[in-house]
N, C-alpha and C positions, 0 to 999 in steps of 0.2 A: 879062886878069885875070878870075877867076871872078866872075860876077855873083850877088849875093844870098847869098854864102857868108861866114861869119865865122870859119871854121876855117883861116885863112890867116895866114902870116907874111911880111911884106914885107921883102925884103933887096936890097942892092946886087948887081947881076949879077956884079961882080968878086969879091965876097965869096962868092957861091955857087960860082963857078968855083974859087976858092982852096981850098974845102972839098970839091971833087969832087962838088958838087951841081949840079942844074939846075932851071930853072923847072918846077914841077909835081911835084917830088919830095916824098915824105912825110918829115917831119922831127920831131925831138924838140927842145924848148927847155927847158933847165934853168937856173933861177936859181942863182947861186953865192953868195948871201948867206943865211945861216941856220945852224942847227946841223947836225951830221952826220946826225941822224935826220930832218931835214926834207927832203922830196923836192923840192918846188918845180919840178915837171916837168909839161909838157904834151906830149902825144905824138899823132902821127897828123895833125898840121897840115900844110898844103900850102905849100911854099915858092913865093913869087911874086917874080920879078925886078921891081924897082921903082926909080924914080929917087929914091934915098935915100942920104944920106952913107955912105961906107964905114965899116965897123965899127959900124953901127947896125942895129937891126931894129925893126919896128913890128908891132903886132897890135891886136886889138879888145878893148875893155873891155866886159864883165867876163870874157871868155874867158881873158885873160892874167893875171888876178888871182893865180892859183895860183903863178905864177913869183915873185911878190913875197913877201918876208918881212915880216911885221908888226913884226918886231923892228928893222927898218931904216926910221926915220922922222925927220922934222924935229923936234927937241926943242922948238922954240918953238911951232910950229903943231899938232904931232901928226899931220901929214899924211904918209902913207907915201910913200916916194921912188919914185913910179911912173916917173919919166923918167930915172932914173940907176941902173938895175939891171944889173950885169954878168951875162951869160948865156953858156951853152955851147950851140952848135947842132950837131946831127949828124943823119945819116940815120936814120930810124926802122928799128929792127931788126924784121924780119918772121920769124916762126916758122912752119914748116909745120904745118898743122892737118889733122886727119882728121875728116871729116864723118860723122856717124852719123845714124840716124833721129831721135835725141833731140837732136841739136845737135853741138857741137864737142867732140871728145875731147881730153883733156889729155895723151895718151900721147906726143905728139911735142914737148912743151915741154921746154926744156933742163934745168930743175930736176928733171924726172922721169926723166932718163936716169941709168943706174947705172954 
């Protein structure tokens, strides 16, 4: 396990394999509760195989807050439902980038292709 890093998502090894992922892959995690215009997405985190129940993931607070919808909370206490949020996990898409003297060019990004 990476020491001192907080950009990790802990997953069951069988869950990783069933998604064609492996320990160390860069992934995206998207919360599935919210409106269509809410993204609830973290990207570029590292998948870590960990002894955790199947169909569960774990991450650090506050890094994973963006995955939660503030519209999904306990009506009595007002506490967001941090421990029961359905998510989708997939490999992070990597786009080829062209380096220039001034930085990264957007020429190779898919939305710029005609």
